[in-house]
N, C-alpha and C positions, 0 to 999 in steps of 0.2 A: 557559169554559177559553180564556187565552191561549198560541195556538201560535208560538214564536215562533225564530224560526232563528240559528244566533251562526253567525256568518261571520270566518274570518280567512284567511291569507297568512301563511307560514313560507317561510322561507331559509336553512338553515347557521344555526341558534340555539337547536338542540333543547333546550337548558336552556330556554333563556327559553319556546320556546312551550312548553313540559310544565309546568313554575311557572302560565305561564301562564289553559294549562286545569287545574287545581290550584285555584285563586282561585275559578276559574271555576264548578268543580263546591261548591269550598267555601261557595258565598254561600248566604246564605236568600231561597228562591226561592219568588216569592210560590201562596198556594192556588192564584192563578185561574194562574200562568203552570207553562206548560210548557214545555222547549228541548232543540234537536236541534245538534247542531255539526255545520259545514260549512268541514273548511280545505283548505284547496289549500298542496301539496307544490311549492312552485314549483324541483324541477328537486333538493332540496337530498343534499348527499350525507354527511351527517355522523350517516342513520340514526336519522332525528326523524318518518319515516311509519312505519318501523317500533316506535324508541320509544313512539309517540303509541298506534300498534293492539295496541300489548300492553296499556301503564299505562288506555287509553281505549279501549273496541276498538269502542264506541259509535257512536266520531266518526262521519262521511264524510270519508272523507278523495279527496282531487282533486290527480290528477298533473299536475303542469307542466313543462316541458320548460326551467328557467331561465332563459326569457326575460318575464315577465310583471310580472315588477317589482312595486309595491303595488298600483296601481288596476288594471293588468292581472287582476291575480291577484284580489282582491278583486271587480269583476266575476264571474270567471273561476263564484267560489263561491258569489257572488246573486243569476246564472243559474241555477246549477245549482241552488238553493234555489228559486227560483222553479217552474223545472219538475219536479223532484221530488213537492209537496202545496203547495198555496194554508198558506200560515201569515201570523196576525196583524201582523208585526211581522217584520224584519230586526235584529239587534243586531251591528254591525260593532264588530271588537273587536282594533286590536293588540297583535302577541304580548308583544312587551312589557310589558302591562301586569299587572300587580297585582290584580285587583279586593278592595274591603270586602265582609266578610261583607254588605251591605247596599247596596252599589249593586243587585242586580237587586229591593229592595224600591222602592228610590227610583226607582228609574225607569218602577216598574211606578204607585210616587202620583206622579208630573209625569205618567205618562196621565188618571190620572182626572183634578189638574189642569185637563189642558188642554181634556179633554172638557166636563168643565164650565163650563170658563170661555169657553174661543172655541164649542162646540158642533160640533168634528170633535175627527176625533187631529194629533200635530202627529210633528215630528223634537224627540227627548230626548238631549241632551250632557248626557253625565259629565264630569267635573271633576279632572283627576292634578296630581300634586304633585310633585315632585321629592323624590329622598329625600335628599339632601344640602344642598341649598338653604333644604326645606318649601315653594319658592314653587309658584305654578300654573306646570304646565309644558302642559299642551293643556288644552282647550276650550274654550268658548266665547266671541266675542269681537265689538265694537262698532266698525260702519264708519262713519268720520265721512269725508264729500270732500271735497276741499277743491279751490280751482282748477286747482293744476299735479297734485295728487300726493293719495293717503288716506293715513289711519291708521288705526292698531285696536287697539285696548286689551280685555285681558283681561277680561270677567265674573267678578270673587272671586264662585265658591258661599256661597248664602248657606243657612239655614233653610227657606228659601221658593223656591219655581221660581222664575228669570227670565225674559226676553227676553233674546236676540241676534242681528246681522245674520246671521253665519254663524260656523262651528265645526269641528273637526278631528275626523276619525273614532276617537280612540284607542278613545273608549265614547260608539256612537252608535243612541240606537233611534229606527229610520227605519220606522212603522205602516205596513202593505199600501194603507192609502189615500193618500200623496204617492204611492205607486210608479205605481198605478194614474193618478194624474194627472202628474207628471212625471218616469217613467222611472227607472233605475238611471241608476249612475255612468257621463260621455258619454265613449265609448269614446277620444275625441282624447286621455286623458290615461291615461299611462304608469305611471309613480309617483306624485310627491305633484301637490298644488292640486286634485286629483276632491274630495278631503271641501271646498274652498273652496267650488269651481266650484260642484256640488249645492247643499250648504245655504242658499248665498246665494240661486241659482235656487228650491229650495225656500220661501226669505224675498221676494223678487221678486215670487212666485205668489199671495203669500196667506196659506202654510200656516206654521201657528207650529211659532215655533223657539225651543227655554224649553229653560234652563236646569237642570239635576237637585239636590234643596239636598244642601247638604253638599260635603266634596272623594269621591269612587267610585274613586277608585284610586291607582295609584303608578304610577309613569312619569318615569323616565328624559327631562328636557330635552334633544336629539340636534342643535337646530340652531345648527350654532357658526355659524365665519365662514363664506358666501354669496359668495367670492370668493376665485380664486387667485391667492398672490403672485405681485410682482414675480421673485421664483425664480425660475418658471418661464419657460418662454416663449415665447411667443405663440402658432405648430400647439399650446401645452396649454392656454393659457386660449382658446383657439376651438375646442377640443374641449370644455373644463367648459361652455363657452358654448352648447353643443348637447346636455350631457351628461339624461339625465333624471334622474339622482343632481347635474346641476349645476344650473345658469339653467335649465335644460329654455327656454332662446327661443319654438323657436316655439307650447309649451306655454302658457304665458307671454301670448307678447303674442294667442293665439288664449281666452285666461283675460279679458285686458284690453281686449281687441276687442269683447269679450260685453258684458262689466259695469261696465266702466269706461271707455271707447271720451275721454272727453276730460280724460284724465290720462295717455291710452297714450301721447303722445308724450314726456313727461314720465321715463316707465318702458323705453319705448327707448332715448333717451338714457343713462338711468342702465348698461343693461347692456351698455353698447359703450363706457362711458366704464370700467368697471367692468373690463372686457376688456384696452380698449388701454391703462390709468392704472391699473393696479392698485394703484401707492404711494399716491393718495389714500386708499382706501379703508383699506391698513398705515395711513396715518399720523394721519390724523383715527379712523376708525368704531373 
């Protein structure tokens, strides 16, 4: 029996959180799997904790104070699950994901494939589609390093598992042997980037990083414009540059220095150009 801890963090989106949990419990659970949910409620004021407690009373709810953001909340959920008992794997799940019924089965199939092919467990990525565009919104990506920059290409899910270089953690199963080797999310990340850093670290350490077969969930692609237009003043743009929900400058510099040192000067320049001359991106992007 493989015992899986499901990790989520939420803040003031009760309906989405409940819908996500409902989709999880509606999944077909493989015979050799059992799940245990750990949810960080990061200071919600919309009654999320109370609603989850009533509808899904077995959920382990961890209270945050509203300052954790996504990566911080996921770190807390992960640490709590690890301290609670020994799990065979940790399923990181965004609370705005609606899982398809076969999602857990696909994760189990991918684990079996990975162990048979590589002789060890790894990290398994579930792909999601945007409900409106029907395009892949989150999942695994292949990275190509260039002279000054790097590019990422989404891995379109197929009927068979595929390898990737890094991944989003909207649906991400990390087996316990991976945690023993590289730990959990780096605590230098507050909100975003933590999943890219973690999966890329795993890939660089020879840990299998595999995209599961087929589409495993629905999740809106909310990655819109990543700069503030010239309609804002310079002070507002600098605030956005350093904000965890903005360009997260310090965290991005740390990430680039760690994984893409040769490309760091290019992105350093781009961050500051976006801040001082946003009209360039408004016009050409």
